[in-house]
Residue frames relative to the residue before (quaternion, step in Angstrom):
aa qw qx qy qz dx dy dz
M 1.0000 0.0000 0.0000 0.0000 0.00 0.00 0.00
T 0.3399 -0.7330 0.5632 0.1732 3.56 -0.99 0.97
V 0.3270 -0.7339 0.5603 0.2011 3.55 -0.83 0.93
P 0.4572 -0.7086 0.4708 0.2594 3.51 -0.85 1.11
D 0.6309 -0.5751 0.3969 0.3373 3.55 -1.12 0.70
T 0.6421 0.5673 -0.2929 0.4243 3.55 1.16 -0.60
M 0.5920 0.5644 -0.3761 0.4353 3.56 1.30 -0.30
A 0.3826 -0.7499 0.5023 0.1973 3.52 -0.90 1.05
H 0.8272 0.3138 -0.0754 0.4599 3.53 1.08 -0.79
L 0.6447 0.5785 -0.3199 0.3839 3.55 0.87 -0.95
G 0.8326 0.1289 -0.1123 0.5268 3.63 -0.65 0.95
K 0.6711 0.4500 -0.2765 0.5203 3.52 1.33 0.22
T 0.5026 -0.5977 0.5179 0.3492 3.51 -1.31 0.35
S 0.0212 -0.8282 0.5587 -0.0397 3.59 -0.70 1.10
A 0.3159 -0.7265 0.5774 0.1975 3.60 -0.87 0.85
L 0.5816 -0.5571 0.4575 0.3770 3.59 -1.22 0.55
P 0.4543 -0.6735 0.5058 0.2900 3.70 -0.76 0.93
A 0.5500 -0.6342 0.4562 0.2952 3.52 -1.17 0.76
S 0.7887 0.0210 0.0073 0.6143 3.62 1.12 -0.53
P 0.6505 -0.4891 0.4112 0.4106 3.56 -1.36 0.30
E 0.6522 0.5256 -0.3408 0.4269 3.61 0.92 -0.81
E 0.6810 0.4858 -0.2711 0.4762 3.64 1.13 -0.61
A 0.5322 0.6572 -0.3695 0.3852 3.51 1.25 -0.41
I 0.2207 -0.7522 0.6117 0.1059 3.61 -0.97 0.91
L 0.1381 -0.7724 0.6134 0.0897 3.57 -0.77 1.01
D 0.2802 -0.7548 0.5790 0.1287 3.54 -0.85 1.10
Y 0.0941 -0.7719 0.6252 0.0669 3.54 -1.17 0.66
V 0.1668 -0.7741 0.6066 0.0697 3.58 -1.05 0.74
P 0.6274 -0.5482 0.3780 0.4036 3.64 -1.13 0.54
N 0.5015 -0.6358 0.5106 0.2891 3.54 -1.09 0.85
P 0.2805 -0.7953 0.5011 0.1945 3.66 -0.52 1.07
R 0.7528 0.3276 -0.2120 0.5300 3.63 1.24 0.04
T 0.1125 0.8204 -0.5530 0.0922 3.55 0.70 0.92
G 0.7058 0.4909 -0.3303 0.3896 3.54 -1.25 0.37
R 0.7375 0.2183 -0.1724 0.6154 3.54 1.34 0.07
P 0.4089 -0.7000 0.5155 0.2776 3.56 -1.03 0.72
Y 0.1030 0.7567 -0.6415 0.0725 3.57 -0.92 0.90
L 0.4398 -0.7031 0.5091 0.2301 3.58 -1.26 0.42
V 0.1398 -0.7302 0.6642 0.0779 3.56 -1.07 0.86
R 0.0515 -0.8040 0.5918 0.0267 3.66 -0.90 0.85
F 0.0741 -0.7581 0.6460 0.0494 3.45 -1.07 0.88
T 0.1150 -0.7997 0.5872 0.0483 3.57 -0.87 0.91
A 0.0726 -0.7934 0.6043 -0.0003 3.56 -0.79 1.06
P 0.0714 -0.8697 0.4857 0.0515 3.65 0.24 1.13
E 0.7217 0.3945 -0.2274 0.5214 3.56 1.30 -0.07
F 0.2528 0.8027 -0.5152 0.1623 3.60 1.06 0.59
T 0.0924 -0.8095 0.5797 -0.0066 3.59 -0.96 0.85
S 0.0699 0.7466 -0.6605 0.0383 3.46 -1.18 0.78
L 0.4519 -0.6733 0.5021 0.3005 3.62 -1.19 -0.06
C 0.5186 -0.6063 0.5096 0.3221 3.57 -1.21 0.65
P 0.4356 -0.7349 0.4584 0.2451 3.57 -0.80 0.99
V 0.6529 0.4915 -0.3093 0.4862 3.59 1.30 -0.20
T 0.8144 0.2549 -0.1043 0.5107 3.55 0.73 -1.14
A 0.3589 -0.7355 0.4916 0.2975 3.62 1.18 -0.42
Q 0.4012 0.6807 -0.4852 0.3745 3.62 1.28 0.37
P 0.5503 -0.6229 0.4460 0.3320 3.60 -1.12 0.61
D 0.1287 -0.7382 0.6579 0.0747 3.48 -1.22 0.75
F 0.1772 -0.8044 0.5643 0.0563 3.52 -1.00 0.92
A 0.0214 -0.8104 0.5851 -0.0219 3.52 -1.12 0.74
H 0.3082 -0.6654 0.6415 0.2251 3.46 -1.38 0.31
L 0.1063 -0.8222 0.5588 0.0197 3.58 -0.40 1.24
V 0.0472 -0.7631 0.6434 0.0385 3.59 -1.07 0.73
I 0.0725 -0.7977 0.5981 -0.0255 3.56 -0.60 1.28
D 0.0256 -0.7755 0.6296 -0.0381 3.57 -0.73 1.14
Y 0.1068 0.7902 -0.5976 0.0840 3.52 -1.07 0.88
A 0.3130 -0.6889 0.6267 0.1863 3.50 -1.30 0.63
P 0.3307 -0.7838 0.4883 0.1947 3.61 -0.26 1.26
A 0.2553 -0.6917 0.6469 0.1947 3.53 -1.35 0.45
A 0.8383 -0.0187 0.0329 0.5438 3.67 -0.39 -1.12
T 0.8200 0.1990 -0.0947 0.5283 3.65 1.05 -0.69
I 0.2325 -0.6985 0.6465 0.2000 3.53 -1.38 0.13
V 0.4651 -0.6643 0.4973 0.3085 3.58 -1.13 0.53
E 0.4272 -0.6974 0.5127 0.2613 3.57 -0.92 0.89
S 0.5115 -0.7263 0.3737 0.2668 3.52 -0.68 1.16
K 0.6232 0.5418 -0.3582 0.4356 3.64 0.98 -0.70
S 0.6510 0.5050 -0.3032 0.4788 3.59 0.99 -0.93
L 0.6377 0.5192 -0.3341 0.4606 3.61 1.00 -0.75
K 0.6700 0.5103 -0.3064 0.4437 3.49 0.91 -0.85
L 0.6390 0.5005 -0.3086 0.4959 3.59 1.08 -0.70
F 0.6154 0.5239 -0.3397 0.4811 3.64 1.05 -0.80
L 0.7067 0.4458 -0.3052 0.4569 3.61 0.73 -0.87
G 0.6361 0.5150 -0.3361 0.4661 3.59 1.11 -0.67
S 0.5814 0.6236 -0.3621 0.3767 3.59 1.12 -0.40
F 0.5606 0.6120 -0.3283 0.4510 3.50 1.42 -0.36
R 0.4801 0.7022 -0.4422 0.2845 3.68 1.12 -0.45
N 0.7746 0.2610 -0.1473 0.5570 3.62 0.99 -0.77
H 0.5207 0.6324 -0.4071 0.4041 3.64 1.21 0.30
Q 0.2575 -0.7707 0.5696 0.1235 3.56 -0.81 1.14
A 0.3044 0.7267 -0.5678 0.2386 3.57 -0.69 1.19
F 0.5305 -0.6156 0.4673 0.3481 3.51 -1.12 0.43
H 0.6924 -0.4994 0.3160 0.4139 3.60 -1.15 0.56
E 0.6673 0.5261 -0.2895 0.4406 3.56 0.93 -0.98
D 0.6453 0.5190 -0.2869 0.4816 3.56 1.04 -0.80
C 0.6454 0.5113 -0.3130 0.4734 3.59 0.87 -0.82
T 0.7217 0.4623 -0.2708 0.4383 3.53 0.61 -1.22
V 0.7215 0.4387 -0.2680 0.4639 3.59 0.65 -1.14
G 0.6285 0.5459 -0.3381 0.4389 3.65 1.01 -0.81
I 0.6437 0.4977 -0.3433 0.4691 3.64 0.94 -0.73
G 0.6653 0.5099 -0.2961 0.4580 3.58 0.88 -0.93
E 0.6966 0.4678 -0.2851 0.4633 3.57 0.85 -0.92
R 0.6182 0.5488 -0.3439 0.4454 3.66 1.03 -0.64
L 0.6622 0.5013 -0.2778 0.4827 3.48 0.96 -1.11
F 0.6830 0.4785 -0.3076 0.4582 3.61 0.78 -0.92
S 0.6715 0.5064 -0.3116 0.4422 3.60 0.84 -0.83
E 0.7397 0.4344 -0.2295 0.4599 3.60 0.82 -0.91
M 0.7493 0.4057 -0.1978 0.4847 3.54 0.91 -1.01
Q 0.1292 -0.8368 0.5091 0.1548 3.56 1.15 -0.69
P 0.0896 0.8143 -0.5607 0.1209 3.56 0.63 1.19
L 0.6550 -0.4779 0.3918 0.4349 3.54 -1.23 0.06
W 0.7748 -0.1021 0.1261 0.6111 3.52 1.01 -0.82
L 0.0570 0.7864 -0.6151 -0.0036 3.60 -1.19 0.55
R 0.0662 -0.7715 0.6321 0.0283 3.49 -1.22 0.66
I 0.0734 -0.7789 0.6190 0.0692 3.57 -1.13 0.57
G 0.1384 -0.7552 0.6354 0.0816 3.57 -1.13 0.78
G 0.1032 -0.7835 0.6100 0.0577 3.53 -0.76 0.99
Y 0.0681 -0.7965 0.6003 0.0232 3.61 -0.38 1.12
W 0.1108 -0.8412 0.5289 0.0185 3.57 -0.01 1.31
Y 0.4489 -0.6787 0.5132 0.2729 3.52 -1.07 0.91
P 0.5989 -0.6195 0.3667 0.3509 3.60 -1.05 0.72
R 0.0134 -0.7098 0.7034 0.0358 3.42 -1.34 0.64
G 0.7958 0.1346 -0.1375 0.5742 3.54 -0.72 1.06
G 0.6788 -0.5629 0.2711 0.3858 3.59 1.12 0.55
I 0.6782 0.4268 -0.2757 0.5309 3.58 1.35 -0.01
P 0.2139 -0.7220 0.6367 0.1662 3.60 -0.81 0.94
I 0.1800 -0.7520 0.6267 0.0965 3.50 -1.19 0.73
D 0.0919 -0.7797 0.6183 0.0352 3.55 -0.79 1.10
V 0.1199 -0.8080 0.5768 -0.0039 3.62 -0.76 1.09
F 0.0438 -0.7984 0.6003 -0.0179 3.60 -0.84 1.08
W 0.0308 0.7690 -0.6374 0.0366 3.54 -1.12 0.73
Q 0.0751 0.7690 -0.6348 -0.0023 3.59 -1.09 0.68
S 0.5593 -0.6677 0.3894 0.2996 3.52 -1.18 0.61
G 0.7542 -0.2314 0.1546 0.5947 3.57 1.27 -0.13
M 0.7271 -0.3774 0.2920 0.4936 3.53 -1.14 -0.49
P 0.4894 -0.6698 0.4629 0.3123 3.61 -0.95 0.84
P 0.6182 -0.5493 0.3959 0.3992 3.59 -1.20 0.55
E 0.5790 -0.6087 0.4178 0.3460 3.52 -1.12 0.71
G 0.7832 0.2688 -0.2351 0.5091 3.62 -0.93 0.87
L 0.5287 0.6192 -0.4529 0.3632 3.67 1.06 0.00
W 0.3979 -0.7229 0.5261 0.2057 3.48 -0.83 1.10
L 0.1117 -0.8174 0.5649 0.0146 3.69 -0.52 1.16
P 0.1453 -0.8083 0.5594 0.1123 3.60 -0.11 1.09
P 0.5388 -0.6028 0.4244 0.4076 3.71 -0.90 0.62
Q 0.5595 -0.6226 0.4392 0.3263 3.47 -1.20 0.48
D 0.2048 -0.8658 0.4459 0.0981 3.59 1.26 -0.39
V 0.4213 0.6236 -0.5296 0.3913 3.47 0.90 0.95
P 0.3577 -0.7626 0.4893 0.2259 3.61 -0.43 1.14
G 0.5360 -0.6203 0.4844 0.3055 3.43 -1.19 0.64
Y 0.5769 -0.6172 0.3979 0.3577 3.58 -1.07 0.64
R 0.1308 -0.8246 0.5486 0.0439 3.54 -0.82 1.05
G 0.4866 -0.6682 0.4419 0.3485 3.62 1.12 0.05
R 0.8029 -0.2642 0.1947 0.4977 3.58 -0.99 -0.75
G 0.7470 -0.4248 0.2463 0.4483 3.61 0.99 0.02
């Protein structure tokens, strides 16, 4: 397969972007247009920084979407998510911001993101966002990330 010149990352050496704003997401044509299907990305080791203390925050992200004309290229998504390692933002801002950026740029039929954040200060925060109602007939598997239970 030949990598199109318009791709910033696929088939090339890429450094981790310094910030989410600097990250370039690549999109490729959907190979299966005309039918709704679900794509899932799971990032169980997502990291960002607390905007107040600069301490690390950790989350398990699950991104589901039904593509329209394009799909997101996975290496560029990995680099985009990695760019949050030094980014200071609240859980809500990170989770919703990722969903909104993907939805705005890719323009899928539908997108949802679940951010299952590990506790800090004894309180886990789970953040969910979706673009609207899913397409009729789209199979939506559960995200299956168990809620935090502490020591048992």
